[in-house]
C-alpha positions in Angstrom: -95.8 -90.3 -12.6 -93.1 -93.0 -12.3 -89.5 -91.8 -12.7 -88.9 -94.3 -15.4 -91.9 -93.1 -17.4 -90.7 -89.5 -17.1 -87.3 -90.6 -18.2 -88.7 -92.3 -21.3 -90.7 -89.2 -22.3 -87.8 -86.9 -21.6 -85.4 -88.8 -23.9 -88.1 -89.4 -26.6 -88.2 -85.6 -26.9 -84.4 -85.3 -27.0 -84.1 -88.0 -29.7 -86.8 -86.4 -31.8 -85.1 -83.0 -31.8 -81.7 -84.6 -32.3 -82.9 -86.3 -35.5 -84.4 -83.1 -36.9 -81.3 -81.1 -36.1 -79.1 -83.7 -37.9 -81.4 -83.7 -41.0 -81.4 -79.9 -41.0 -77.6 -79.6 -40.8 -77.1 -82.2 -43.5 -79.7 -80.5 -45.8 -78.0 -77.1 -45.4 -74.6 -78.5 -46.0 -75.5 -80.3 -49.2 -77.0 -77.2 -50.6 -74.0 -75.1 -49.7 -71.5 -77.6 -51.2 -72.7 -77.4 -54.8 -69.8 -75.0 -55.7 -66.9 -75.3 -53.3 -63.3 -76.4 -53.3 -62.2 -79.7 -51.7 -60.7 -77.8 -48.7 -64.0 -76.0 -48.2 -65.9 -79.3 -48.4 -63.6 -80.9 -45.7 -64.2 -77.9 -43.4 -68.0 -78.0 -44.0 -68.3 -81.7 -43.0 -66.0 -81.1 -40.1 -68.3 -78.4 -38.9 -71.3 -80.7 -39.1 -69.6 -83.4 -37.1 -68.4 -81.0 -34.4 -71.8 -79.3 -34.3 -73.5 -82.6 -33.6 -70.8 -83.7 -31.1 -69.8 -86.7 -33.2 -66.4 -85.8 -34.5 -64.5 -88.2 -32.3 -66.9 -91.1 -33.1 -66.5 -90.5 -36.8 -62.7 -90.4 -36.6 -62.8 -93.9 -35.1 -64.4 -95.2 -38.3 -61.4 -94.2 -40.3 -63.4 -92.8 -43.2 -62.6 -89.5 -45.0 -64.6 -86.3 -44.3 -66.5 -86.2 -47.5 -70.1 -86.3 -48.5 -70.8 -90.0 -48.8 -69.0 -91.3 -45.6 -70.3 -88.5 -43.3 -73.8 -88.8 -44.6 -74.0 -92.5 -44.2 -72.6 -92.2 -40.7 -75.1 -89.5 -39.7 -78.1 -91.0 -41.4 -78.1 -94.8 -41.5 -75.3 -96.1 -39.3 -77.0 -98.1 -36.6 -73.8 -98.3 -34.6 -73.8 -94.5 -34.3 -76.1 -93.5 -31.4 -76.5 -90.1 -32.9 -77.6 -91.1 -36.4 -81.1 -90.3 -37.7 -82.2 -93.9 -37.9 -81.0 -94.6 -34.4 -82.5 -91.4 -32.9 -85.9 -92.1 -34.4 -85.8 -95.7 -33.4 -84.9 -94.9 -29.8 -87.6 -92.2 -29.7 -90.2 -94.7 -31.0 -89.0 -97.4 -28.5 -89.3 -95.0 -25.6 -92.7 -93.8 -26.7 -93.9 -97.4 -27.1 -93.0 -98.2 -23.5 -95.3 -95.4 -22.3 -98.1 -95.4 -24.9 -100.8 -95.0 -22.4 -99.5 -91.5 -21.6 -99.3 -90.3 -25.2 -101.8 -88.7 -27.4 -102.9 -91.2 -30.0 -102.1 -88.9 -32.9 -98.6 -88.4 -31.6 -97.9 -92.2 -31.4 -99.3 -92.7 -34.9 -97.1 -89.9 -36.3 -94.0 -91.2 -34.7 -94.7 -94.9 -35.5 -95.4 -94.0 -39.1 -92.2 -92.0 -39.4 -90.2 -94.9 -38.0 -91.9 -97.5 -40.3 -91.7 -95.3 -43.4 -88.0 -94.5 -42.8 -87.2 -98.2 -42.3 -89.0 -99.0 -45.6 -86.8 -96.6 -47.6 -83.6 -97.5 -49.4 -81.5 -95.1 -47.6 -78.3 -95.9 -49.4 -80.0 -95.1 -52.7 -81.6 -91.9 -51.3 -78.3 -90.6 -50.1 -76.8 -91.0 -53.6 -79.7 -90.0 -55.8 -82.0 -87.7 -53.7 -80.5 -86.6 -50.4 -82.6 -83.4 -50.4 -85.8 -85.4 -50.6 -84.7 -87.7 -47.8 -83.9 -84.8 -45.5 -87.1 -83.1 -46.3 -89.0 -86.3 -45.6 -87.3 -86.6 -42.1 -87.9 -83.0 -41.2 -91.6 -83.1 -42.3 -92.2 -86.3 -40.4 -90.6 -85.0 -37.2 -92.5 -81.7 -37.6 -95.7 -83.8 -37.8 -94.8 -85.5 -34.6 -94.1 -82.2 -32.8 -97.2 -80.7 -34.2 -99.3 -83.6 -32.9 -97.7 -83.2 -29.5 -98.5 -79.5 -29.6 -102.1 -79.7 -30.9 -103.5 -83.0 -29.5 -101.7 -83.8 -26.2 -103.2 -82.6 -23.0 -100.9 -80.4 -20.9 -100.1 -82.9 -18.2 -96.8 -84.1 -16.8 -96.2 -86.5 -19.7 -96.3 -83.7 -22.2 -94.1 -81.5 -20.0 -91.3 -84.1 -19.7 -91.4 -84.7 -23.5 -91.2 -81.0 -24.3 -88.6 -80.4 -21.6 -86.3 -82.9 -23.3 -87.0 -81.5 -26.7 -86.3 -77.9 -25.7 -83.1 -78.6 -23.8 -81.8 -80.6 -26.8 -82.7 -77.7 -29.1 -81.0 -75.2 -26.9 -77.8 -77.2 -26.6 -77.7 -78.0 -30.3 -78.4 -74.3 -31.2 -75.6 -72.9 -29.0 -73.1 -75.5 -30.2 -74.0 -74.8 -33.9 -73.4 -71.1 -33.4 -70.2 -71.7 -31.5 -68.9 -73.9 -34.4 -70.1 -71.7 -37.2 -69.3 -68.3 -35.8 -65.6 -68.2 -36.9 -66.9 -68.8 -40.5 -68.8 -65.5 -40.6 -66.3 -63.4 -42.5 -67.3 -60.3 -44.6 -66.3 -62.0 -47.8 -68.2 -65.3 -47.2 -72.0 -64.5 -47.3 -72.7 -68.1 -48.1 -71.5 -69.0 -44.6 -73.8 -66.6 -42.9 -76.7 -67.9 -45.0 -75.9 -71.5 -44.1 -75.9 -70.7 -40.4 -79.2 -68.9 -40.6 -80.8 -71.7 -42.7 -79.7 -74.3 -40.2 -82.0 -72.5 -37.6 -84.8 -71.7 -40.1 -83.9 -68.0 -39.5 -82.9 -66.7 -42.9 -86.2 -65.1 -43.7 -86.5 -63.6 -40.2 -83.0 -62.2 -40.5 -83.6 -60.5 -43.9 -86.8 -58.9 -42.6 -85.1 -57.4 -39.6 -81.5 -56.5 -40.7 -80.0 -54.8 -43.7 -76.8 -56.7 -43.9 -74.8 -59.5 -42.4 -73.3 -58.4 -39.0 -71.9 -60.4 -36.1 -73.9 -58.6 -33.5 -77.1 -59.1 -35.5 -76.4 -62.8 -35.8 -75.9 -63.1 -32.1 -79.0 -61.1 -31.3 -81.2 -63.3 -33.5 -79.8 -66.8 -32.9 -78.7 -66.5 -29.3 -80.8 -63.7 -27.7 -84.0 -63.5 -29.7 -87.2 -63.8 -27.6 -89.3 -64.4 -30.7 -87.4 -66.9 -32.9 -88.5 -70.4 -31.9 -85.0 -72.0 -32.5 -83.0 -69.3 -30.7 -81.2 -70.3 -27.6 -83.0 -67.9 -25.3 -86.4 -68.8 -26.7 -85.7 -72.5 -26.1 -84.5 -71.9 -22.6 -87.4 -69.6 -21.7 -89.9 -72.3 -22.9 -88.0 -75.0 -21.1 -88.1 -73.0 -17.9 -91.8 -72.5 -18.1 -92.4 -76.2 -18.7 -90.0 -77.2 -15.9 -91.5 -74.7 -13.5 -95.0 -76.2 -14.1 -93.7 -79.6 -13.1 -92.8 -78.4 -9.6 -95.2 -77.4 -6.9 -92.5 -75.8 -4.7 -92.7 -72.1 -3.8 -90.4 -69.7 -5.6 -87.9 -69.6 -2.7 -87.6 -73.4 -2.8 -86.9 -74.0 -6.5 -85.2 -77.2 -7.4 -81.5 -77.1 -8.4 -82.3 -77.8 -12.0 -84.8 -74.9 -12.2 -82.4 -72.6 -10.5 -79.6 -73.5 -13.0 -82.0 -73.1 -15.9 -83.3 -69.7 -14.6 -79.7 -68.5 -14.2 -78.5 -69.2 -17.7 -81.8 -67.8 -19.1 -81.4 -64.6 -17.1 -77.8 -64.2 -18.2 -78.8 -64.4 -21.8 -81.9 -62.3 -21.3 -79.9 -59.3 -20.1 -76.9 -59.8 -22.3 -76.0 -57.3 -25.0 -75.3 -58.6 -28.5 -72.8 -55.9 -29.3 -70.8 -56.6 -26.2 -70.8 -60.3 -26.9 -69.7 -59.7 -30.5 -66.7 -57.7 -29.2 -65.7 -60.3 -26.6 -64.4 -63.8 -26.8 -67.7 -65.2 -28.0 -66.4 -68.8 -28.3 -65.7 -68.8 -24.6 -69.2 -67.4 -23.8 -70.8 -70.1 -25.9 -68.8 -72.8 -24.3 -70.0 -71.7 -20.9 -73.7 -71.5 -22.0 -73.4 -75.0 -23.6 -72.0 -76.4 -20.3 -74.7 -74.7 -18.3 -77.4 -76.3 -20.5 -75.8 -79.7 -20.0 -75.8 -79.1 -16.2 -79.5 -78.4 -16.4 -80.1 -81.7 -18.2 -78.0 -83.5 -15.5 -80.0 -81.9 -12.8 -83.3 -82.9 -14.4 -82.1 -86.5 -14.5 -80.9 -86.4 -10.9 -84.0 -84.8 -9.5 -86.7 -86.3 -11.5 -85.5 -89.7 -12.5 -83.9 -90.7 -9.1 -80.9 -92.2 -10.8 -77.2 -91.7 -10.5 -76.3 -90.5 -14.0 -73.6 -89.4 -16.3 -75.0 -87.5 -19.3 -73.4 -87.9 -22.6 -74.5 -86.1 -25.8 -75.6 -89.2 -27.5 -76.2 -91.8 -24.8 -77.6 -91.9 -21.3 -75.8 -94.4 -19.1 -77.8 -95.1 -15.9 -77.2 -96.7 -12.6 -79.7 -96.9 -9.7 -78.3 -95.0 -6.7 -77.7 -91.5 -5.4 -78.3 -88.6 -7.7 -75.4 -86.6 -9.0 -75.3 -82.9 -8.1 -74.3 -80.8 -11.2 -70.7 -79.7 -11.0 -69.6 -82.7 -8.9 -67.4 -85.4 -10.2 -69.6 -88.0 -12.0 -69.5 -91.7 -11.3 -68.1 -93.7 -14.2 -71.1 -95.4 -15.8 -71.4 -99.1 -16.7 -71.6 -99.8 -20.4 -75.0 -101.0 -21.4 -75.6 -103.2 -24.4 
């Protein structure tokens, strides 16, 4: 497979997962803010922006951190590379460039989502029916992922798409937990509930645990081997996909696969109770950085480009690959 084709597929998967994560966080926040104080509303929208890695970009707009400005920025702002409309548009553009490698059902689902989203009056939806809009986005993206899972043959094209999706999910999940964990106080059950709902894990938590507990949250959202949106589950799945892309023997694994295996193993053998009693924020910072290093290594090894990975934009220059951990080369600004 051509490196450029692999790159398009990898980023199509990342953009798809990014759009769903944004819609999920917005939906949870709107439901949680029905009965809150202005100070709590400000904190809630700050958490969303930080969790998506867009706080600095939003500050540059000069708008207040309230429902309408933040929602418009995250949903319909074409100048924001992390907005829902931009992410879906970029995923569709990437997929269109490599249509011959896609399952027909996947392309149809993604193209329909893009067209139907463009046909909506998003400004009206955000004012009158935001919950319906977020549900529409999530259902559309789940249809895309379902088509990829059920109709796409397990070849390299599928592997690169899923690798991008899973790494994006792992990074977004660990960042959300890092941002939300300080809110998990004994007298704030609504905060615990919001965090669990953002990972579609509320029902799983209630079935397994009797009460809200920091160690239990860490065990489920960070270390669970059965919850699809947990960090460990995403990394395990990504490692399996990435490993199947390489024909090297185990003692000659690529740098990216070694980095991925390392962070997966560290989480796999971690103890939730010990993490809860430690400086969890520092641990999560490290895991988040390790996931980004894996993504950088994938780009360097598989796409044959000199890269600097940013959360919401990939700036690319032909040239020598960057080894994760080394000082990146300043990218050119692309239009």
